[in-house]
N, CA, C and O atoms as a GROMACS GRO file, in nm:
protein
  588
    1UNK      N    1  -0.464   1.226  -3.023
    1UNK     CA    2  -0.575   1.190  -2.956
    1UNK      C    3  -0.536   1.096  -2.847
    1UNK      O    4  -0.453   1.007  -2.867
    2UNK      N    5  -0.606   1.117  -2.710
    2UNK     CA    6  -0.578   1.037  -2.593
    2UNK      C    7  -0.627   0.906  -2.632
    2UNK      O    8  -0.711   0.899  -2.722
    3UNK      N    9  -0.584   0.801  -2.573
    3UNK     CA   10  -0.627   0.668  -2.559
    3UNK      C   11  -0.740   0.661  -2.494
    3UNK      O   12  -0.767   0.743  -2.406
    4UNK      N   13  -0.830   0.553  -2.534
    4UNK     CA   14  -0.978   0.542  -2.460
    4UNK      C   15  -0.941   0.418  -2.359
    4UNK      O   16  -0.903   0.309  -2.400
    5UNK      N   17  -0.958   0.451  -2.233
    5UNK     CA   18  -0.954   0.382  -2.112
    5UNK      C   19  -1.073   0.267  -2.116
    5UNK      O   20  -1.189   0.300  -2.139
    6UNK      N   21  -1.038   0.144  -2.094
    6UNK     CA   22  -1.137   0.038  -2.090
    6UNK      C   23  -1.146   0.034  -1.929
    6UNK      O   24  -1.249   0.070  -1.873
    7UNK      N   25  -1.027  -0.014  -1.850
    7UNK     CA   26  -1.086  -0.019  -1.701
    7UNK      C   27  -0.962  -0.013  -1.622
    7UNK      O   28  -0.854  -0.011  -1.681
    8UNK      N   29  -0.970  -0.011  -1.486
    8UNK     CA   30  -0.875   0.007  -1.400
    8UNK      C   31  -0.872  -0.134  -1.310
    8UNK      O   32  -0.975  -0.186  -1.269
    9UNK      N   33  -0.734  -0.188  -1.284
    9UNK     CA   34  -0.723  -0.294  -1.200
    9UNK      C   35  -0.648  -0.282  -1.109
    9UNK      O   36  -0.531  -0.254  -1.134
   10UNK      N   37  -0.693  -0.300  -0.963
   10UNK     CA   38  -0.608  -0.248  -0.844
   10UNK      C   39  -0.543  -0.397  -0.798
   10UNK      O   40  -0.618  -0.494  -0.794
   11UNK      N   41  -0.432  -0.406  -0.772
   11UNK     CA   42  -0.377  -0.520  -0.710
   11UNK      C   43  -0.290  -0.483  -0.607
   11UNK      O   44  -0.266  -0.363  -0.597
   12UNK      N   45  -0.227  -0.576  -0.513
   12UNK     CA   46  -0.131  -0.546  -0.433
   12UNK      C   47  -0.023  -0.690  -0.439
   12UNK      O   48  -0.050  -0.805  -0.405
   13UNK      N   49   0.090  -0.643  -0.487
   13UNK     CA   50   0.168  -0.746  -0.537
   13UNK      C   51   0.308  -0.698  -0.462
   13UNK      O   52   0.337  -0.581  -0.437
   14UNK      N   53   0.383  -0.807  -0.432
   14UNK     CA   54   0.525  -0.781  -0.362
   14UNK      C   55   0.635  -0.740  -0.447
   14UNK      O   56   0.650  -0.806  -0.551
   15UNK      N   57   0.715  -0.644  -0.424
   15UNK     CA   58   0.797  -0.582  -0.493
   15UNK      C   59   0.904  -0.660  -0.583
   15UNK      O   60   0.981  -0.727  -0.514
   16UNK      N   61   0.922  -0.665  -0.696
   16UNK     CA   62   1.015  -0.763  -0.757
   16UNK      C   63   0.962  -0.909  -0.761
   16UNK      O   64   1.034  -0.999  -0.804
   17UNK      N   65   0.840  -0.930  -0.718
   17UNK     CA   66   0.802  -1.080  -0.723
   17UNK      C   67   0.644  -1.093  -0.811
   17UNK      O   68   0.560  -1.174  -0.771
   18UNK      N   69   0.623  -1.020  -0.909
   18UNK     CA   70   0.527  -1.018  -1.012
   18UNK      C   71   0.553  -1.138  -1.091
   18UNK      O   72   0.659  -1.144  -1.153
   19UNK      N   73   0.452  -1.252  -1.099
   19UNK     CA   74   0.453  -1.363  -1.199
   19UNK      C   75   0.310  -1.384  -1.231
   19UNK      O   76   0.217  -1.332  -1.169
   20UNK      N   77   0.298  -1.469  -1.341
   20UNK     CA   78   0.177  -1.458  -1.401
   20UNK      C   79   0.082  -1.576  -1.323
   20UNK      O   80  -0.011  -1.626  -1.386
   21UNK      N   81   0.108  -1.618  -1.185
   21UNK     CA   82   0.029  -1.694  -1.115
   21UNK      C   83  -0.084  -1.606  -1.044
   21UNK      O   84  -0.082  -1.483  -1.056
   22UNK      N   85  -0.175  -1.667  -0.976
   22UNK     CA   86  -0.285  -1.576  -0.936
   22UNK      C   87  -0.226  -1.486  -0.810
   22UNK      O   88  -0.145  -1.541  -0.736
   23UNK      N   89  -0.261  -1.363  -0.786
   23UNK     CA   90  -0.370  -1.288  -0.841
   23UNK      C   91  -0.334  -1.217  -0.963
   23UNK      O   92  -0.425  -1.159  -1.023
   24UNK      N   93  -0.201  -1.213  -1.015
   24UNK     CA   94  -0.181  -1.132  -1.121
   24UNK      C   95  -0.227  -1.168  -1.259
   24UNK      O   96  -0.286  -1.084  -1.327
   25UNK      N   97  -0.200  -1.311  -1.311
   25UNK     CA   98  -0.233  -1.350  -1.412
   25UNK      C   99  -0.392  -1.370  -1.446
   25UNK      O  100  -0.437  -1.320  -1.549
   26UNK      N  101  -0.467  -1.436  -1.364
   26UNK     CA  102  -0.618  -1.394  -1.380
   26UNK      C  103  -0.699  -1.265  -1.408
   26UNK      O  104  -0.795  -1.251  -1.484
   27UNK      N  105  -0.627  -1.162  -1.318
   27UNK     CA  106  -0.685  -1.017  -1.320
   27UNK      C  107  -0.657  -0.956  -1.462
   27UNK      O  108  -0.742  -0.894  -1.526
   28UNK      N  109  -0.532  -0.979  -1.504
   28UNK     CA  110  -0.463  -0.908  -1.624
   28UNK      C  111  -0.525  -0.990  -1.755
   28UNK      O  112  -0.577  -0.934  -1.851
   29UNK      N  113  -0.510  -1.132  -1.741
   29UNK     CA  114  -0.570  -1.198  -1.873
   29UNK      C  115  -0.704  -1.193  -1.905
   29UNK      O  116  -0.745  -1.204  -2.021
   30UNK      N  117  -0.780  -1.175  -1.801
   30UNK     CA  118  -0.924  -1.162  -1.826
   30UNK      C  119  -0.956  -1.007  -1.904
   30UNK      O  120  -1.070  -0.984  -1.945
   31UNK      N  121  -0.868  -0.928  -1.918
   31UNK     CA  122  -0.860  -0.804  -1.957
   31UNK      C  123  -0.795  -0.801  -2.101
   31UNK      O  124  -0.808  -0.706  -2.178
   32UNK      N  125  -0.720  -0.921  -2.127
   32UNK     CA  126  -0.640  -0.909  -2.244
   32UNK      C  127  -0.507  -0.847  -2.265
   32UNK      O  128  -0.454  -0.824  -2.374
   33UNK      N  129  -0.452  -0.818  -2.130
   33UNK     CA  130  -0.331  -0.762  -2.128
   33UNK      C  131  -0.228  -0.860  -2.122
   33UNK      O  132  -0.239  -0.969  -2.066
   34UNK      N  133  -0.115  -0.811  -2.188
   34UNK     CA  134   0.004  -0.923  -2.183
   34UNK      C  135   0.039  -0.918  -2.046
   34UNK      O  136   0.077  -0.817  -1.986
   35UNK      N  137   0.023  -1.048  -1.995
   35UNK     CA  138   0.089  -1.050  -1.856
   35UNK      C  139   0.235  -1.056  -1.834
   35UNK      O  140   0.288  -0.993  -1.742
   36UNK      N  141   0.296  -1.125  -1.908
   36UNK     CA  142   0.441  -1.098  -1.912
   36UNK      C  143   0.524  -0.989  -1.916
   36UNK      O  144   0.626  -0.975  -1.850
   37UNK      N  145   0.463  -0.884  -2.022
   37UNK     CA  146   0.514  -0.778  -2.036
   37UNK      C  147   0.501  -0.671  -1.889
   37UNK      O  148   0.585  -0.593  -1.845
   38UNK      N  149   0.383  -0.699  -1.844
   38UNK     CA  150   0.344  -0.620  -1.715
   38UNK      C  151   0.445  -0.681  -1.599
   38UNK      O  152   0.515  -0.606  -1.530
   39UNK      N  153   0.445  -0.791  -1.589
   39UNK     CA  154   0.542  -0.864  -1.514
   39UNK      C  155   0.705  -0.815  -1.514
   39UNK      O  156   0.778  -0.793  -1.417
   40UNK      N  157   0.727  -0.808  -1.618
   40UNK     CA  158   0.866  -0.763  -1.652
   40UNK      C  159   0.895  -0.614  -1.598
   40UNK      O  160   0.989  -0.582  -1.526
   41UNK      N  161   0.793  -0.528  -1.649
   41UNK     CA  162   0.820  -0.406  -1.622
   41UNK      C  163   0.791  -0.376  -1.476
   41UNK      O  164   0.875  -0.306  -1.420
   42UNK      N  165   0.688  -0.417  -1.406
   42UNK     CA  166   0.677  -0.409  -1.251
   42UNK      C  167   0.786  -0.459  -1.198
   42UNK      O  168   0.840  -0.373  -1.128
   43UNK      N  169   0.849  -0.572  -1.198
   43UNK     CA  170   0.980  -0.636  -1.150
   43UNK      C  171   1.094  -0.519  -1.164
   43UNK      O  172   1.167  -0.482  -1.072
   44UNK      N  173   1.095  -0.476  -1.279
   44UNK     CA  174   1.204  -0.398  -1.297
   44UNK      C  175   1.196  -0.248  -1.225
   44UNK      O  176   1.300  -0.186  -1.204
   45UNK      N  177   1.076  -0.198  -1.193
   45UNK     CA  178   1.063  -0.100  -1.149
   45UNK      C  179   1.057  -0.089  -1.004
   45UNK      O  180   1.072   0.018  -0.945
   46UNK      N  181   1.035  -0.210  -0.942
   46UNK     CA  182   1.034  -0.230  -0.803
   46UNK      C  183   1.152  -0.326  -0.735
   46UNK      O  184   1.141  -0.383  -0.626
   47UNK      N  185   1.246  -0.332  -0.807
   47UNK     CA  186   1.395  -0.416  -0.762
   47UNK      C  187   1.399  -0.360  -0.608
   47UNK      O  188   1.388  -0.432  -0.509
   48UNK      N  189   1.416  -0.218  -0.607
   48UNK     CA  190   1.486  -0.183  -0.474
   48UNK      C  191   1.379  -0.186  -0.365
   48UNK      O  192   1.417  -0.161  -0.251
   49UNK      N  193   1.236  -0.219  -0.387
   49UNK     CA  194   1.171  -0.255  -0.263
   49UNK      C  195   1.107  -0.394  -0.284
   49UNK      O  196   0.987  -0.421  -0.277
   50UNK      N  197   1.225  -0.487  -0.315
   50UNK     CA  198   1.195  -0.639  -0.308
   50UNK      C  199   1.091  -0.685  -0.180
   50UNK      O  200   1.102  -0.625  -0.073
   51UNK      N  201   1.033  -0.747  -0.188
   51UNK     CA  202   0.971  -0.801  -0.064
   51UNK      C  203   0.853  -0.717  -0.025
   51UNK      O  204   0.756  -0.790  -0.004
   52UNK      N  205   0.828  -0.597  -0.008
   52UNK     CA  206   0.772  -0.526   0.040
   52UNK      C  207   0.621  -0.514  -0.058
   52UNK      O  208   0.622  -0.496  -0.180
   53UNK      N  209   0.514  -0.528   0.016
   53UNK     CA  210   0.369  -0.518  -0.051
   53UNK      C  211   0.360  -0.390  -0.109
   53UNK      O  212   0.363  -0.290  -0.037
   54UNK      N  213   0.347  -0.381  -0.240
   54UNK     CA  214   0.322  -0.264  -0.312
   54UNK      C  215   0.168  -0.269  -0.376
   54UNK      O  216   0.116  -0.369  -0.424
   55UNK      N  217   0.104  -0.130  -0.364
   55UNK     CA  218  -0.030  -0.163  -0.448
   55UNK      C  219  -0.020  -0.082  -0.582
   55UNK      O  220   0.036   0.026  -0.598
   56UNK      N  221  -0.074  -0.143  -0.657
   56UNK     CA  222  -0.052  -0.102  -0.804
   56UNK      C  223  -0.176  -0.079  -0.869
   56UNK      O  224  -0.260  -0.166  -0.853
   57UNK      N  225  -0.209   0.031  -0.947
   57UNK     CA  226  -0.336   0.066  -1.008
   57UNK      C  227  -0.285   0.053  -1.179
   57UNK      O  228  -0.200   0.128  -1.228
   58UNK      N  229  -0.344  -0.039  -1.241
   58UNK     CA  230  -0.308  -0.063  -1.382
   58UNK      C  231  -0.439   0.000  -1.495
   58UNK      O  232  -0.555  -0.043  -1.502
   59UNK      N  233  -0.393   0.086  -1.558
   59UNK     CA  234  -0.487   0.141  -1.638
   59UNK      C  235  -0.496   0.081  -1.773
   59UNK      O  236  -0.394   0.092  -1.842
   60UNK      N  237  -0.593   0.022  -1.823
   60UNK     CA  238  -0.590  -0.075  -1.916
   60UNK      C  239  -0.679  -0.014  -2.047
   60UNK      O  240  -0.802  -0.008  -2.033
   61UNK      N  241  -0.614   0.034  -2.183
   61UNK     CA  242  -0.668   0.068  -2.295
   61UNK      C  243  -0.746  -0.007  -2.345
   61UNK      O  244  -0.761  -0.121  -2.301
   62UNK      N  245  -0.827   0.054  -2.473
   62UNK     CA  246  -0.911  -0.030  -2.534
   62UNK      C  247  -0.822  -0.104  -2.636
   62UNK      O  248  -0.870  -0.210  -2.676
   63UNK      N  249  -0.703  -0.069  -2.683
   63UNK     CA  250  -0.622  -0.150  -2.748
   63UNK      C  251  -0.532  -0.252  -2.708
   63UNK      O  252  -0.452  -0.317  -2.774
   64UNK      N  253  -0.570  -0.254  -2.546
   64UNK     CA  254  -0.510  -0.373  -2.485
   64UNK      C  255  -0.360  -0.338  -2.442
   64UNK      O  256  -0.285  -0.429  -2.407
   65UNK      N  257  -0.313  -0.192  -2.446
   65UNK     CA  258  -0.206  -0.174  -2.394
   65UNK      C  259  -0.225  -0.114  -2.246
   65UNK      O  260  -0.339  -0.098  -2.201
   66UNK      N  261  -0.134  -0.088  -2.186
   66UNK     CA  262  -0.151  -0.061  -2.024
   66UNK      C  263  -0.049   0.036  -1.976
   66UNK      O  264   0.053   0.060  -2.040
   67UNK      N  265  -0.082   0.100  -1.843
   67UNK     CA  266  -0.002   0.188  -1.796
   67UNK      C  267  -0.023   0.140  -1.657
   67UNK      O  268  -0.124   0.074  -1.633
   68UNK      N  269   0.090   0.175  -1.531
   68UNK     CA  270   0.050   0.138  -1.412
   68UNK      C  271   0.122   0.224  -1.325
   68UNK      O  272   0.237   0.259  -1.351
   69UNK      N  273   0.063   0.260  -1.226
   69UNK     CA  274   0.128   0.346  -1.096
   69UNK      C  275   0.144   0.252  -0.969
   69UNK      O  276   0.061   0.178  -0.918
   70UNK      N  277   0.248   0.271  -0.942
   70UNK     CA  278   0.297   0.201  -0.804
   70UNK      C  279   0.269   0.298  -0.677
   70UNK      O  280   0.317   0.411  -0.691
   71UNK      N  281   0.211   0.277  -0.576
   71UNK     CA  282   0.167   0.350  -0.456
   71UNK      C  283   0.279   0.307  -0.366
   71UNK      O  284   0.366   0.232  -0.409
   72UNK      N  285   0.279   0.357  -0.231
   72UNK     CA  286   0.350   0.337  -0.130
   72UNK      C  287   0.288   0.216  -0.055
   72UNK      O  288   0.169   0.192  -0.074
   73UNK      N  289   0.359   0.138   0.028
   73UNK     CA  290   0.312   0.028   0.106
   73UNK      C  291   0.187   0.068   0.195
   73UNK      O  292   0.186   0.178   0.248
   74UNK      N  293   0.086  -0.017   0.210
   74UNK     CA  294  -0.014   0.038   0.307
   74UNK      C  295   0.027   0.066   0.447
   74UNK      O  296   0.120   0.002   0.498
   75UNK      N  297  -0.045   0.167   0.515
   75UNK     CA  298   0.020   0.184   0.637
   75UNK      C  299   0.012   0.061   0.740
   75UNK      O  300   0.102   0.031   0.819
   76UNK      N  301  -0.101   0.000   0.730
   76UNK     CA  302  -0.101  -0.128   0.819
   76UNK      C  303   0.023  -0.238   0.797
   76UNK      O  304   0.048  -0.327   0.879
   77UNK      N  305   0.092  -0.217   0.677
   77UNK     CA  306   0.203  -0.339   0.647
   77UNK      C  307   0.330  -0.248   0.725
   77UNK      O  308   0.430  -0.290   0.783
   78UNK      N  309   0.289  -0.124   0.704
   78UNK     CA  310   0.402  -0.037   0.747
   78UNK      C  311   0.435  -0.050   0.904
   78UNK      O  312   0.546  -0.070   0.953
   79UNK      N  313   0.316  -0.033   0.969
   79UNK     CA  314   0.301  -0.053   1.110
   79UNK      C  315   0.331  -0.213   1.150
   79UNK      O  316   0.388  -0.240   1.255
   80UNK      N  317   0.302  -0.283   1.088
   80UNK     CA  318   0.340  -0.447   1.112
   80UNK      C  319   0.503  -0.454   1.128
   80UNK      O  320   0.556  -0.504   1.228
   81UNK      N  321   0.573  -0.399   1.021
   81UNK     CA  322   0.706  -0.379   0.982
   81UNK      C  323   0.772  -0.323   1.120
   81UNK      O  324   0.863  -0.384   1.177
   82UNK      N  325   0.717  -0.199   1.169
   82UNK     CA  326   0.759  -0.131   1.275
   82UNK      C  327   0.772  -0.193   1.395
   82UNK      O  328   0.876  -0.197   1.460
   83UNK      N  329   0.654  -0.249   1.431
   83UNK     CA  330   0.629  -0.331   1.557
   83UNK      C  331   0.664  -0.470   1.559
   83UNK      O  332   0.656  -0.534   1.664
   84UNK      N  333   0.706  -0.524   1.447
   84UNK     CA  334   0.752  -0.652   1.426
   84UNK      C  335   0.664  -0.757   1.465
   84UNK      O  336   0.696  -0.855   1.532
   85UNK      N  337   0.530  -0.726   1.411
   85UNK     CA  338   0.438  -0.843   1.434
   85UNK      C  339   0.387  -0.885   1.312
   85UNK      O  340   0.404  -0.823   1.207
   86UNK      N  341   0.306  -1.021   1.326
   86UNK     CA  342   0.271  -1.095   1.198
   86UNK      C  343   0.137  -1.065   1.137
   86UNK      O  344   0.108  -1.092   1.021
   87UNK      N  345   0.053  -1.003   1.232
   87UNK     CA  346  -0.070  -0.973   1.177
   87UNK      C  347  -0.147  -0.884   1.301
   87UNK      O  348  -0.097  -0.892   1.414
   88UNK      N  349  -0.256  -0.807   1.281
   88UNK     CA  350  -0.306  -0.740   1.372
   88UNK      C  351  -0.408  -0.822   1.489
   88UNK      O  352  -0.447  -0.938   1.476
   89UNK      N  353  -0.433  -0.753   1.578
   89UNK     CA  354  -0.483  -0.820   1.715
   89UNK      C  355  -0.643  -0.886   1.658
   89UNK      O  356  -0.704  -0.816   1.578
   90UNK      N  357  -0.694  -0.994   1.693
   90UNK     CA  358  -0.815  -1.036   1.653
   90UNK      C  359  -0.935  -0.946   1.738
   90UNK      O  360  -1.046  -0.919   1.692
   91UNK      N  361  -0.888  -0.909   1.862
   91UNK     CA  362  -0.981  -0.839   1.930
   91UNK      C  363  -0.898  -0.682   1.982
   91UNK      O  364  -0.864  -0.656   2.098
   92UNK      N  365  -0.881  -0.605   1.879
   92UNK     CA  366  -0.801  -0.473   1.910
   92UNK      C  367  -0.857  -0.378   2.031
   92UNK      O  368  -0.788  -0.297   2.093
   93UNK      N  369  -0.980  -0.399   2.049
   93UNK     CA  370  -1.046  -0.305   2.146
   93UNK      C  371  -0.995  -0.369   2.311
   93UNK      O  372  -0.986  -0.304   2.416
   94UNK      N  373  -0.970  -0.498   2.292
   94UNK     CA  374  -0.938  -0.583   2.440
   94UNK      C  375  -0.792  -0.592   2.451
   94UNK      O  376  -0.729  -0.546   2.546
   95UNK      N  377  -0.732  -0.667   2.331
   95UNK     CA  378  -0.607  -0.707   2.338
   95UNK      C  379  -0.506  -0.640   2.259
   95UNK      O  380  -0.494  -0.660   2.138
   96UNK      N  381  -0.437  -0.562   2.321
   96UNK     CA  382  -0.318  -0.471   2.258
   96UNK      C  383  -0.188  -0.584   2.244
   96UNK      O  384  -0.143  -0.658   2.331
   97UNK      N  385  -0.149  -0.569   2.104
   97UNK     CA  386  -0.015  -0.661   2.078
   97UNK      C  387   0.093  -0.594   2.028
   97UNK      O  388   0.184  -0.655   1.972
   98UNK      N  389   0.095  -0.442   2.047
   98UNK     CA  390   0.208  -0.369   2.018
   98UNK      C  391   0.204  -0.230   2.043
   98UNK      O  392   0.091  -0.200   2.083
   99UNK      N  393   0.284  -0.130   2.037
   99UNK     CA  394   0.300  -0.017   2.058
   99UNK      C  395   0.386   0.069   1.956
   99UNK      O  396   0.472   0.008   1.894
  100UNK      N  397   0.372   0.196   1.933
  100UNK     CA  398   0.443   0.263   1.845
  100UNK      C  399   0.443   0.433   1.890
  100UNK      O  400   0.348   0.490   1.943
  101UNK      N  401   0.541   0.481   1.862
  101UNK     CA  402   0.573   0.605   1.914
  101UNK      C  403   0.512   0.719   1.826
  101UNK      O  404   0.483   0.688   1.710
  102UNK      N  405   0.493   0.830   1.860
  102UNK     CA  406   0.446   0.950   1.763
  102UNK      C  407   0.546   0.963   1.651
  102UNK      O  408   0.504   0.989   1.538
  103UNK      N  409   0.678   0.948   1.675
  103UNK     CA  410   0.798   0.969   1.586
  103UNK      C  411   0.767   0.871   1.477
  103UNK      O  412   0.784   0.912   1.362
  104UNK      N  413   0.727   0.755   1.493
  104UNK     CA  414   0.728   0.646   1.403
  104UNK      C  415   0.604   0.663   1.338
  104UNK      O  416   0.600   0.620   1.222
  105UNK      N  417   0.511   0.711   1.380
  105UNK     CA  418   0.376   0.740   1.311
  105UNK      C  419   0.389   0.863   1.228
  105UNK      O  420   0.323   0.871   1.124
  106UNK      N  421   0.472   0.962   1.266
  106UNK     CA  422   0.486   1.075   1.168
  106UNK      C  423   0.577   1.030   1.046
  106UNK      O  424   0.555   1.068   0.931
  107UNK      N  425   0.672   0.952   1.080
  107UNK     CA  426   0.762   0.874   0.962
  107UNK      C  427   0.673   0.824   0.860
  107UNK      O  428   0.686   0.846   0.739
  108UNK      N  429   0.557   0.737   0.928
  108UNK     CA  430   0.478   0.636   0.827
  108UNK      C  431   0.412   0.740   0.742
  108UNK      O  432   0.413   0.729   0.619
  109UNK      N  433   0.340   0.864   0.815
  109UNK     CA  434   0.250   0.947   0.756
  109UNK      C  435   0.316   1.010   0.672
  109UNK      O  436   0.260   1.013   0.562
  110UNK      N  437   0.434   1.075   0.678
  110UNK     CA  438   0.513   1.132   0.565
  110UNK      C  439   0.526   1.065   0.446
  110UNK      O  440   0.509   1.125   0.340
  111UNK      N  441   0.562   0.922   0.452
  111UNK     CA  442   0.591   0.827   0.352
  111UNK      C  443   0.465   0.794   0.280
  111UNK      O  444   0.480   0.752   0.165
  112UNK      N  445   0.333   0.806   0.332
  112UNK     CA  446   0.220   0.781   0.296
  112UNK      C  447   0.150   0.917   0.230
  112UNK      O  448   0.055   0.919   0.152
  113UNK      N  449   0.217   1.019   0.280
  113UNK     CA  450   0.122   1.165   0.254
  113UNK      C  451   0.073   1.157   0.072
  113UNK      O  452  -0.042   1.186   0.038
  114UNK      N  453   0.149   1.126   0.000
  114UNK     CA  454   0.130   1.152  -0.147
  114UNK      C  455   0.003   1.045  -0.176
  114UNK      O  456  -0.072   1.066  -0.272
  115UNK      N  457  -0.015   0.940  -0.095
  115UNK     CA  458  -0.116   0.848  -0.136
  115UNK      C  459  -0.244   0.878  -0.046
  115UNK      O  460  -0.346   0.816  -0.073
  116UNK      N  461  -0.245   0.945   0.033
  116UNK     CA  462  -0.356   0.988   0.140
  116UNK      C  463  -0.415   1.098   0.086
  116UNK      O  464  -0.355   1.178   0.014
  117UNK      N  465  -0.572   1.111   0.126
  117UNK     CA  466  -0.654   1.220   0.099
  117UNK      C  467  -0.682   1.319   0.215
  117UNK      O  468  -0.793   1.342   0.264
  118UNK      N  469  -0.552   1.379   0.255
  118UNK     CA  470  -0.552   1.468   0.323
  118UNK      C  471  -0.442   1.580   0.289
  118UNK      O  472  -0.357   1.558   0.203
  119UNK      N  473  -0.447   1.699   0.359
  119UNK     CA  474  -0.351   1.812   0.292
  119UNK      C  475  -0.267   1.850   0.418
  119UNK      O  476  -0.180   1.933   0.391
  120UNK      N  477  -0.271   1.809   0.555
  120UNK     CA  478  -0.167   1.828   0.657
  120UNK      C  479  -0.106   1.709   0.712
  120UNK      O  480  -0.165   1.601   0.717
  121UNK      N  481   0.000   1.726   0.751
  121UNK     CA  482   0.090   1.636   0.820
  121UNK      C  483  -0.002   1.555   0.940
  121UNK      O  484  -0.013   1.433   0.950
  122UNK      N  485  -0.058   1.649   1.021
  122UNK     CA  486  -0.131   1.630   1.152
  122UNK      C  487  -0.228   1.530   1.104
  122UNK      O  488  -0.238   1.419   1.156
  123UNK      N  489  -0.314   1.579   0.981
  123UNK     CA  490  -0.438   1.480   0.975
  123UNK      C  491  -0.376   1.339   0.924
  123UNK      O  492  -0.435   1.234   0.950
  124UNK      N  493  -0.260   1.342   0.854
  124UNK     CA  494  -0.208   1.215   0.785
  124UNK      C  495  -0.171   1.136   0.914
  124UNK      O  496  -0.194   1.015   0.922
  125UNK      N  497  -0.109   1.212   1.021
  125UNK     CA  498  -0.049   1.128   1.132
  125UNK      C  499  -0.180   1.065   1.226
  125UNK      O  500  -0.171   0.966   1.299
  126UNK      N  501  -0.285   1.136   1.209
  126UNK     CA  502  -0.422   1.087   1.291
  126UNK      C  503  -0.485   0.989   1.205
  126UNK      O  504  -0.559   0.909   1.262
  127UNK      N  505  -0.471   0.979   1.082
  127UNK     CA  506  -0.516   0.847   1.003
  127UNK      C  507  -0.443   0.721   1.038
  127UNK      O  508  -0.492   0.614   1.073
  128UNK      N  509  -0.301   0.758   1.021
  128UNK     CA  510  -0.212   0.630   1.076
  128UNK      C  511  -0.233   0.578   1.180
  128UNK      O  512  -0.238   0.456   1.193
  129UNK      N  513  -0.254   0.685   1.302
  129UNK     CA  514  -0.264   0.631   1.445
  129UNK      C  515  -0.407   0.567   1.441
  129UNK      O  516  -0.409   0.454   1.490
  130UNK      N  517  -0.530   0.615   1.392
  130UNK     CA  518  -0.643   0.520   1.370
  130UNK      C  519  -0.646   0.379   1.308
  130UNK      O  520  -0.733   0.294   1.328
  131UNK      N  521  -0.533   0.367   1.228
  131UNK     CA  522  -0.516   0.229   1.148
  131UNK      C  523  -0.435   0.158   1.273
  131UNK      O  524  -0.491   0.057   1.314
  132UNK      N  525  -0.335   0.188   1.328
  132UNK     CA  526  -0.285   0.156   1.429
  132UNK      C  527  -0.365   0.107   1.557
  132UNK      O  528  -0.319   0.020   1.631
  133UNK      N  529  -0.479   0.163   1.578
  133UNK     CA  530  -0.558   0.156   1.705
  133UNK      C  531  -0.654   0.032   1.646
  133UNK      O  532  -0.688  -0.058   1.722
  134UNK      N  533  -0.687   0.033   1.530
  134UNK     CA  534  -0.804  -0.050   1.492
  134UNK      C  535  -0.702  -0.188   1.443
  134UNK      O  536  -0.760  -0.288   1.400
  135UNK      N  537  -0.571  -0.189   1.450
  135UNK     CA  538  -0.491  -0.318   1.450
  135UNK      C  539  -0.480  -0.355   1.585
  135UNK      O  540  -0.442  -0.472   1.589
  136UNK      N  541  -0.500  -0.304   1.709
  136UNK     CA  542  -0.453  -0.327   1.835
  136UNK      C  543  -0.319  -0.276   1.856
  136UNK      O  544  -0.252  -0.341   1.936
  137UNK      N  545  -0.268  -0.180   1.803
  137UNK     CA  546  -0.141  -0.115   1.856
  137UNK      C  547  -0.180   0.015   1.888
  137UNK      O  548  -0.247   0.097   1.824
  138UNK      N  549  -0.102   0.023   2.044
  138UNK     CA  550  -0.116   0.154   2.096
  138UNK      C  551  -0.013   0.267   2.060
  138UNK      O  552   0.101   0.231   2.029
  139UNK      N  553  -0.048   0.412   2.063
  139UNK     CA  554   0.044   0.494   2.022
  139UNK      C  555   0.076   0.562   2.142
  139UNK      O  556  -0.010   0.632   2.195
  140UNK      N  557   0.182   0.551   2.190
  140UNK     CA  558   0.261   0.592   2.317
  140UNK      C  559   0.260   0.754   2.304
  140UNK      O  560   0.281   0.807   2.195
  141UNK      N  561   0.236   0.828   2.423
  141UNK     CA  562   0.243   0.975   2.442
  141UNK      C  563   0.119   1.056   2.381
  141UNK      O  564   0.020   1.004   2.329
  142UNK      N  565   0.141   1.184   2.395
  142UNK     CA  566   0.048   1.274   2.356
  142UNK      C  567   0.068   1.313   2.218
  142UNK      O  568   0.179   1.314   2.165
  143UNK      N  569  -0.041   1.345   2.159
  143UNK     CA  570  -0.053   1.387   2.010
  143UNK      C  571   0.049   1.536   1.991
  143UNK      O  572   0.031   1.647   2.043
  144UNK      N  573   0.145   1.497   1.911
  144UNK     CA  574   0.225   1.626   1.910
  144UNK      C  575   0.185   1.738   1.811
  144UNK      O  576   0.257   1.835   1.787
  145UNK      N  577   0.039   1.710   1.744
  145UNK     CA  578   0.001   1.834   1.644
  145UNK      C  579  -0.031   1.942   1.715
  145UNK      O  580  -0.020   1.954   1.837
  146UNK      N  581  -0.086   2.050   1.612
  146UNK     CA  582  -0.123   2.163   1.658
  146UNK      C  583  -0.278   2.175   1.713
  146UNK      O  584  -0.374   2.167   1.636
  147UNK      N  585  -0.293   2.195   1.855
  147UNK     CA  586  -0.414   2.200   1.922
  147UNK      C  587  -0.484   2.308   1.915
  147UNK      O  588  -0.592   2.315   1.973
   0.00000   0.00000   0.00000
């Protein structure tokens, strides 16, 4: 028989850097999860992605056991890496702080496709471009999708 799910916990943790300090410790400790066991498993599975911010969804069961799914880094984080900026613009509609090409947007969209709620690469590219615009990053050129 399947285990009964108690709750889901969503966190964003740097790859290979999970430790019992906040935000990980309090979020897991309040649900009765073995914090050190989670940290060991997470760090082992994310060694090759060290330093990148990774969203993780932890499923906690009634018997205090857990499973977790590691997702791809957020589009905003990937856009900041590509443009080499520290943060988005305070006034994205007035002050533009960087630019990306449609090829870079396509690369990010292909990476994020598994975690997005869209079916085509064109729609994924539109979503990533929208994230870029909301951060004050311009997208150079014409949209290469199917018109």
